[in-house]
KOLMAR-889297 format. One record per residue (C-alpha): residue number from 1; residue in one letter; chain; x negated, y negated, z. Coordinates in nm, 3 decimals. Layout:
<recs>
+-----+-----+-------+---------+---------+---------+
:   n : res : chain :      c1 :      c2 :      c3 :
+-----+-----+-------+---------+---------+---------+
: NUM :   a :     A :       X :       Y :       Z :
...
+-----+-----+-------+---------+---------+---------+
</recs>
This chain:
<recs>
+-----+-----+-------+---------+---------+---------+
:   n : res : chain :      c1 :      c2 :      c3 :
+-----+-----+-------+---------+---------+---------+
:   1 :   x :     A :   0.000 :   0.000 :   0.000 :
:   2 :   x :     A :  -0.112 :  -0.356 :  -0.067 :
:   3 :   x :     A :  -0.210 :  -0.627 :   0.173 :
:   4 :   x :     A :   0.087 :  -0.860 :   0.212 :
:   5 :   x :     A :   0.118 :  -1.237 :   0.216 :
:   6 :   x :     A :   0.431 :  -1.396 :   0.358 :
:   7 :   x :     A :   0.509 :  -1.727 :   0.189 :
:   8 :   x :     A :   0.793 :  -1.926 :   0.342 :
:   9 :   x :     A :   0.925 :  -2.221 :   0.147 :
:  10 :   x :     A :   0.956 :  -2.188 :  -0.229 :
:  11 :   x :     A :   0.796 :  -2.520 :  -0.313 :
:  12 :   x :     A :   0.495 :  -2.663 :  -0.489 :
:  13 :   x :     A :   0.255 :  -2.671 :  -0.191 :
:  14 :   x :     A :   0.330 :  -2.316 :  -0.083 :
:  15 :   x :     A :   0.298 :  -2.186 :  -0.438 :
:  16 :   x :     A :  -0.032 :  -2.370 :  -0.491 :
:  17 :   x :     A :  -0.177 :  -2.206 :  -0.179 :
:  18 :   x :     A :  -0.039 :  -1.864 :  -0.272 :
:  19 :   x :     A :  -0.195 :  -1.887 :  -0.617 :
:  20 :   x :     A :  -0.535 :  -1.956 :  -0.459 :
:  21 :   x :     A :  -0.518 :  -1.676 :  -0.203 :
:  22 :   x :     A :  -0.267 :  -1.417 :  -0.325 :
:  23 :   x :     A :  -0.440 :  -1.238 :  -0.611 :
:  24 :   x :     A :  -0.409 :  -0.862 :  -0.567 :
:  25 :   x :     A :  -0.166 :  -0.898 :  -0.277 :
:  26 :   x :     A :   0.205 :  -0.839 :  -0.243 :
:  27 :   x :     A :   0.357 :  -1.184 :  -0.195 :
:  28 :   x :     A :   0.692 :  -1.193 :  -0.015 :
:  29 :   x :     A :   0.855 :  -1.531 :  -0.077 :
:  30 :   x :     A :   1.120 :  -1.641 :   0.172 :
:  31 :   x :     A :   1.343 :  -1.941 :   0.114 :
:  32 :   x :     A :   1.691 :  -2.050 :   0.221 :
:  33 :   x :     A :   1.778 :  -2.081 :  -0.148 :
:  34 :   x :     A :   1.767 :  -1.741 :  -0.320 :
:  35 :   x :     A :   1.748 :  -1.925 :  -0.653 :
:  36 :   x :     A :   1.438 :  -2.122 :  -0.549 :
:  37 :   x :     A :   1.269 :  -1.807 :  -0.416 :
:  38 :   x :     A :   1.349 :  -1.618 :  -0.736 :
:  39 :   x :     A :   1.222 :  -1.905 :  -0.952 :
:  40 :   x :     A :   0.887 :  -1.926 :  -0.773 :
:  41 :   x :     A :   0.852 :  -1.546 :  -0.776 :
:  42 :   x :     A :   0.918 :  -1.539 :  -1.151 :
:  43 :   x :     A :   0.665 :  -1.818 :  -1.214 :
:  44 :   x :     A :   0.400 :  -1.632 :  -1.015 :
:  45 :   x :     A :   0.476 :  -1.294 :  -1.168 :
:  46 :   x :     A :   0.444 :  -1.442 :  -1.516 :
:  47 :   x :     A :   0.097 :  -1.559 :  -1.410 :
:  48 :   x :     A :  -0.011 :  -1.209 :  -1.306 :
:  49 :   x :     A :   0.081 :  -1.206 :  -0.936 :
:  50 :   x :     A :   0.302 :  -0.954 :  -0.757 :
:  51 :   x :     A :   0.577 :  -1.149 :  -0.582 :
:  52 :   x :     A :   0.928 :  -1.071 :  -0.462 :
:  53 :   x :     A :   1.195 :  -1.320 :  -0.346 :
:  54 :   x :     A :   1.382 :  -1.290 :  -0.017 :
:  55 :   x :     A :   1.658 :  -1.512 :   0.119 :
:  56 :   x :     A :   1.546 :  -1.650 :   0.455 :
:  57 :   x :     A :   1.673 :  -1.915 :   0.695 :
:  58 :   x :     A :   1.386 :  -2.058 :   0.901 :
:  59 :   x :     A :   1.629 :  -2.174 :   1.170 :
:  60 :   x :     A :   1.731 :  -1.813 :   1.246 :
:  61 :   x :     A :   1.514 :  -1.567 :   1.438 :
:  62 :   x :     A :   1.713 :  -1.276 :   1.294 :
:  63 :   x :     A :   1.647 :  -1.401 :   0.942 :
:  64 :   x :     A :   1.276 :  -1.442 :   1.015 :
:  65 :   x :     A :   1.259 :  -1.090 :   1.157 :
:  66 :   x :     A :   1.435 :  -0.952 :   0.848 :
:  67 :   x :     A :   1.177 :  -1.123 :   0.627 :
:  68 :   x :     A :   0.895 :  -0.974 :   0.834 :
:  69 :   x :     A :   1.056 :  -0.627 :   0.811 :
:  70 :   x :     A :   1.069 :  -0.660 :   0.433 :
:  71 :   x :     A :   0.705 :  -0.765 :   0.425 :
:  72 :   x :     A :   0.598 :  -0.474 :   0.648 :
:  73 :   x :     A :   0.778 :  -0.230 :   0.423 :
:  74 :   x :     A :   0.544 :  -0.345 :   0.146 :
:  75 :   x :     A :   0.220 :  -0.306 :   0.341 :
:  76 :   x :     A :   0.012 :  -0.467 :   0.613 :
:  77 :   x :     A :   0.073 :  -0.838 :   0.670 :
:  78 :   x :     A :  -0.261 :  -1.014 :   0.648 :
:  79 :   x :     A :  -0.164 :  -1.368 :   0.543 :
:  80 :   x :     A :   0.102 :  -1.622 :   0.632 :
:  81 :   x :     A :   0.164 :  -1.943 :   0.439 :
:  82 :   x :     A :   0.443 :  -2.142 :   0.600 :
:  83 :   x :     A :   0.552 :  -2.429 :   0.378 :
:  84 :   x :     A :   0.922 :  -2.426 :   0.466 :
:  85 :   x :     A :   1.102 :  -2.724 :   0.612 :
:  86 :   x :     A :   1.332 :  -3.020 :   0.560 :
:  87 :   x :     A :   1.255 :  -3.390 :   0.534 :
:  88 :   x :     A :   1.396 :  -3.692 :   0.721 :
:  89 :   x :     A :   1.603 :  -3.791 :   0.418 :
:  90 :   x :     A :   1.743 :  -3.442 :   0.369 :
:  91 :   x :     A :   1.879 :  -3.345 :   0.707 :
:  92 :   x :     A :   2.022 :  -3.446 :   1.043 :
:  93 :   x :     A :   1.824 :  -3.475 :   1.366 :
:  94 :   x :     A :   1.967 :  -3.141 :   1.480 :
:  95 :   x :     A :   1.872 :  -2.962 :   1.158 :
:  96 :   x :     A :   1.519 :  -3.105 :   1.157 :
:  97 :   x :     A :   1.460 :  -2.984 :   1.512 :
:  98 :   x :     A :   1.620 :  -2.647 :   1.443 :
:  99 :   x :     A :   1.424 :  -2.581 :   1.122 :
: 100 :   x :     A :   1.094 :  -2.770 :   1.138 :
: 101 :   x :     A :   1.034 :  -2.738 :   1.512 :
: 102 :   x :     A :   1.210 :  -2.429 :   1.648 :
: 103 :   x :     A :   1.192 :  -2.225 :   1.326 :
: 104 :   x :     A :   0.821 :  -2.284 :   1.277 :
: 105 :   x :     A :   0.753 :  -2.190 :   1.639 :
: 106 :   x :     A :   0.948 :  -1.864 :   1.600 :
: 107 :   x :     A :   0.776 :  -1.778 :   1.271 :
: 108 :   x :     A :   0.427 :  -1.827 :   1.416 :
: 109 :   x :     A :   0.522 :  -1.623 :   1.721 :
: 110 :   x :     A :   0.678 :  -1.331 :   1.534 :
: 111 :   x :     A :   0.413 :  -1.306 :   1.262 :
: 112 :   x :     A :   0.149 :  -1.331 :   1.535 :
: 113 :   x :     A :   0.289 :  -1.011 :   1.686 :
: 114 :   x :     A :   0.219 :  -0.809 :   1.371 :
: 115 :   x :     A :  -0.060 :  -0.987 :   1.181 :
: 116 :   x :     A :  -0.343 :  -0.752 :   1.091 :
: 117 :   x :     A :  -0.692 :  -0.774 :   1.234 :
: 118 :   x :     A :  -0.880 :  -1.028 :   1.027 :
: 119 :   x :     A :  -0.553 :  -1.184 :   0.918 :
: 120 :   x :     A :  -0.505 :  -1.556 :   0.872 :
: 121 :   x :     A :  -0.229 :  -1.811 :   0.846 :
: 122 :   x :     A :  -0.165 :  -2.174 :   0.767 :
: 123 :   x :     A :   0.144 :  -2.377 :   0.842 :
: 124 :   x :     A :   0.214 :  -2.700 :   0.658 :
: 125 :   x :     A :   0.283 :  -2.980 :   0.903 :
: 126 :   x :     A :   0.276 :  -3.352 :   0.813 :
: 127 :   x :     A :   0.094 :  -3.678 :   0.862 :
: 128 :   x :     A :   0.410 :  -3.786 :   1.047 :
: 129 :   x :     A :   0.295 :  -3.592 :   1.350 :
: 130 :   x :     A :  -0.007 :  -3.821 :   1.369 :
: 131 :   x :     A :   0.205 :  -4.139 :   1.371 :
: 132 :   x :     A :   0.350 :  -4.089 :   1.718 :
: 133 :   x :     A :   0.186 :  -4.253 :   2.019 :
: 134 :   x :     A :   0.029 :  -4.009 :   2.263 :
: 135 :   x :     A :   0.303 :  -3.816 :   2.439 :
: 136 :   x :     A :   0.096 :  -3.732 :   2.746 :
: 137 :   x :     A :  -0.059 :  -3.413 :   2.876 :
: 138 :   x :     A :   0.263 :  -3.270 :   3.020 :
: 139 :   x :     A :   0.470 :  -3.327 :   2.704 :
: 140 :   x :     A :   0.196 :  -3.175 :   2.488 :
: 141 :   x :     A :   0.178 :  -2.870 :   2.715 :
: 142 :   x :     A :   0.554 :  -2.822 :   2.701 :
: 143 :   x :     A :   0.562 :  -2.848 :   2.322 :
: 144 :   x :     A :   0.274 :  -2.601 :   2.298 :
: 145 :   x :     A :   0.378 :  -2.336 :   2.546 :
: 146 :   x :     A :   0.753 :  -2.351 :   2.621 :
: 147 :   x :     A :   0.918 :  -2.019 :   2.527 :
: 148 :   x :     A :   1.068 :  -2.059 :   2.182 :
: 149 :   x :     A :   1.428 :  -2.005 :   2.293 :
: 150 :   x :     A :   1.390 :  -2.286 :   2.547 :
: 151 :   x :     A :   1.223 :  -2.541 :   2.318 :
: 152 :   x :     A :   1.536 :  -2.723 :   2.208 :
: 153 :   x :     A :   1.646 :  -2.790 :   2.566 :
: 154 :   x :     A :   1.332 :  -2.987 :   2.648 :
: 155 :   x :     A :   1.416 :  -3.338 :   2.772 :
: 156 :   x :     A :   1.191 :  -3.499 :   2.510 :
: 157 :   x :     A :   1.397 :  -3.335 :   2.233 :
: 158 :   x :     A :   1.743 :  -3.440 :   2.352 :
: 159 :   x :     A :   1.942 :  -3.662 :   2.112 :
: 160 :   x :     A :   1.947 :  -3.953 :   2.357 :
: 161 :   x :     A :   1.567 :  -3.964 :   2.337 :
: 162 :   x :     A :   1.542 :  -3.949 :   1.957 :
: 163 :   x :     A :   1.585 :  -4.269 :   1.758 :
: 164 :   x :     A :   1.655 :  -4.131 :   1.410 :
: 165 :   x :     A :   1.569 :  -3.851 :   1.169 :
: 166 :   x :     A :   1.216 :  -3.983 :   1.111 :
: 167 :   x :     A :   1.146 :  -3.977 :   1.484 :
: 168 :   x :     A :   1.281 :  -3.620 :   1.502 :
: 169 :   x :     A :   1.054 :  -3.522 :   1.213 :
: 170 :   x :     A :   0.751 :  -3.679 :   1.383 :
: 171 :   x :     A :   0.826 :  -3.486 :   1.702 :
: 172 :   x :     A :   0.871 :  -3.163 :   1.507 :
: 173 :   x :     A :   0.539 :  -3.204 :   1.331 :
: 174 :   x :     A :   0.359 :  -3.295 :   1.653 :
: 175 :   x :     A :   0.507 :  -2.978 :   1.802 :
: 176 :   x :     A :   0.383 :  -2.776 :   1.502 :
: 177 :   x :     A :   0.025 :  -2.882 :   1.571 :
: 178 :   x :     A :   0.053 :  -2.801 :   1.942 :
: 179 :   x :     A :   0.214 :  -2.462 :   1.875 :
: 180 :   x :     A :  -0.068 :  -2.374 :   1.635 :
: 181 :   x :     A :  -0.320 :  -2.444 :   1.909 :
: 182 :   x :     A :  -0.135 :  -2.221 :   2.157 :
: 183 :   x :     A :  -0.066 :  -1.947 :   1.903 :
: 184 :   x :     A :  -0.430 :  -1.943 :   1.793 :
: 185 :   x :     A :  -0.515 :  -1.803 :   2.136 :
: 186 :   x :     A :  -0.262 :  -1.521 :   2.094 :
: 187 :   x :     A :  -0.355 :  -1.454 :   1.731 :
: 188 :   x :     A :  -0.718 :  -1.440 :   1.839 :
: 189 :   x :     A :  -0.644 :  -1.138 :   2.058 :
: 190 :   x :     A :  -0.558 :  -0.956 :   1.734 :
: 191 :   x :     A :  -0.868 :  -1.085 :   1.561 :
: 192 :   x :     A :  -0.661 :  -1.325 :   1.348 :
: 193 :   x :     A :  -0.666 :  -1.700 :   1.286 :
: 194 :   x :     A :  -0.401 :  -1.970 :   1.243 :
: 195 :   x :     A :  -0.438 :  -2.338 :   1.147 :
: 196 :   x :     A :  -0.219 :  -2.622 :   1.028 :
: 197 :   x :     A :  -0.251 :  -2.876 :   0.748 :
: 198 :   x :     A :  -0.089 :  -3.219 :   0.776 :
: 199 :   x :     A :  -0.041 :  -3.358 :   0.424 :
: 200 :   x :     A :   0.039 :  -3.716 :   0.346 :
: 201 :   x :     A :   0.245 :  -3.816 :   0.044 :
: 202 :   x :     A :   0.216 :  -3.523 :  -0.196 :
: 203 :   x :     A :   0.408 :  -3.534 :  -0.523 :
: 204 :   x :     A :   0.670 :  -3.262 :  -0.482 :
: 205 :   x :     A :   1.050 :  -3.254 :  -0.521 :
: 206 :   x :     A :   1.079 :  -3.314 :  -0.146 :
: 207 :   x :     A :   0.856 :  -3.622 :  -0.168 :
: 208 :   x :     A :   1.061 :  -3.751 :  -0.460 :
: 209 :   x :     A :   1.367 :  -3.731 :  -0.235 :
: 210 :   x :     A :   1.182 :  -3.954 :   0.009 :
: 211 :   x :     A :   1.075 :  -4.198 :  -0.265 :
: 212 :   x :     A :   1.440 :  -4.231 :  -0.367 :
: 213 :   x :     A :   1.573 :  -4.237 :  -0.010 :
: 214 :   x :     A :   1.624 :  -4.520 :   0.238 :
: 215 :   x :     A :   1.252 :  -4.534 :   0.323 :
: 216 :   x :     A :   1.136 :  -4.516 :  -0.038 :
: 217 :   x :     A :   0.976 :  -4.861 :  -0.044 :
: 218 :   x :     A :   0.788 :  -4.785 :   0.279 :
: 219 :   x :     A :   0.641 :  -4.466 :   0.133 :
: 220 :   x :     A :   0.546 :  -4.628 :  -0.196 :
: 221 :   x :     A :   0.370 :  -4.909 :  -0.012 :
: 222 :   x :     A :   0.199 :  -4.653 :   0.213 :
: 223 :   x :     A :   0.015 :  -4.475 :  -0.066 :
: 224 :   x :     A :  -0.045 :  -4.797 :  -0.258 :
: 225 :   x :     A :  -0.231 :  -4.941 :   0.043 :
: 226 :   x :     A :  -0.412 :  -4.624 :   0.153 :
: 227 :   x :     A :  -0.784 :  -4.586 :   0.074 :
: 228 :   x :     A :  -0.716 :  -4.327 :  -0.196 :
: 229 :   x :     A :  -0.466 :  -4.562 :  -0.360 :
: 230 :   x :     A :  -0.239 :  -4.283 :  -0.480 :
: 231 :   x :     A :  -0.028 :  -3.991 :  -0.364 :
: 232 :   x :     A :  -0.183 :  -3.645 :  -0.351 :
: 233 :   x :     A :  -0.114 :  -3.321 :  -0.535 :
: 234 :   x :     A :  -0.022 :  -2.977 :  -0.411 :
: 235 :   x :     A :  -0.353 :  -2.842 :  -0.539 :
: 236 :   x :     A :  -0.545 :  -3.084 :  -0.318 :
: 237 :   x :     A :  -0.366 :  -2.938 :  -0.016 :
: 238 :   x :     A :  -0.445 :  -2.589 :  -0.148 :
: 239 :   x :     A :  -0.814 :  -2.684 :  -0.161 :
: 240 :   x :     A :  -0.809 :  -2.719 :   0.217 :
: 241 :   x :     A :  -0.602 :  -2.404 :   0.267 :
: 242 :   x :     A :  -0.851 :  -2.210 :   0.058 :
: 243 :   x :     A :  -1.128 :  -2.308 :   0.298 :
: 244 :   x :     A :  -0.922 :  -2.234 :   0.608 :
: 245 :   x :     A :  -0.796 :  -1.897 :   0.487 :
: 246 :   x :     A :  -1.118 :  -1.773 :   0.329 :
: 247 :   x :     A :  -1.440 :  -1.637 :   0.479 :
: 248 :   x :     A :  -1.602 :  -1.982 :   0.489 :
: 249 :   x :     A :  -1.338 :  -2.084 :   0.741 :
: 250 :   x :     A :  -1.399 :  -1.791 :   0.973 :
: 251 :   x :     A :  -1.494 :  -2.016 :   1.267 :
: 252 :   x :     A :  -1.187 :  -2.240 :   1.229 :
: 253 :   x :     A :  -0.870 :  -2.163 :   1.423 :
: 254 :   x :     A :  -0.618 :  -2.358 :   1.627 :
: 255 :   x :     A :  -0.696 :  -2.674 :   1.430 :
: 256 :   x :     A :  -0.503 :  -2.928 :   1.227 :
: 257 :   x :     A :  -0.634 :  -3.095 :   0.911 :
: 258 :   x :     A :  -0.502 :  -3.433 :   0.801 :
: 259 :   x :     A :  -0.495 :  -3.452 :   0.419 :
: 260 :   x :     A :  -0.340 :  -3.790 :   0.341 :
: 261 :   x :     A :  -0.584 :  -3.998 :   0.137 :
: 262 :   x :     A :  -0.650 :  -4.212 :   0.441 :
: 263 :   x :     A :  -0.287 :  -4.326 :   0.479 :
: 264 :   x :     A :  -0.285 :  -4.267 :   0.854 :
: 265 :   x :     A :  -0.613 :  -4.455 :   0.894 :
: 266 :   x :     A :  -0.462 :  -4.744 :   0.700 :
: 267 :   x :     A :  -0.140 :  -4.726 :   0.905 :
: 268 :   x :     A :  -0.329 :  -4.782 :   1.229 :
: 269 :   x :     A :  -0.626 :  -4.990 :   1.118 :
: 270 :   x :     A :  -0.549 :  -5.139 :   0.777 :
: 271 :   x :     A :  -0.456 :  -5.496 :   0.699 :
+-----+-----+-------+---------+---------+---------+
</recs>
């Protein structure tokens, strides 16, 4: 049986990473939209990969477990690429927390239980997690270590403490980074590694939703003023994933990598 990669989120970033790392593997593609999963699987199969689509809802533990069962029936899970999620312009505060925060935490936890020795994972977070002020040691610890089924009852995540969908997204992405740190300790006991990547504005269908949404002008100005002077591409995120998931990244785990063309630096310290 083949080594198996789980790819969650049938989008451009996830596919770019899978194309770098998935040659010779069975790639199990999970997405809430069966059509999107099937489309990405077909694109990859036409390029010589071996991919199958699976309907998966990241907000549901049962759905995540079903995806993992499908993957295990194909072979030993040795890679995870989590690129699933919703954006501030696509969803409500509740949905963002349920998918991007809780769902990611559950996925990292459940894959970490079965990942093979020498296995590796990356989860796609966001520059938004770097925009929040420091939350404090206690809040960071709670985001990192609270049992997954208790995460959404944390005081910091209650609706009265969340301003809008962007704030919810920032909290979710900050939580992603903290969960990766905590999960890296557990994955390490199995001889496996897990890291996160925090992209800035990357040209994808999701980003185009943001460009055309209520904060579109803000985002356009952000990349126009950043040191790179442009948005990024999915392949530039995949460049980083290739390092993290390959043998040259063997000493890197529990870390987050900001890939935003300097937009966060400009946000804090630009004109």
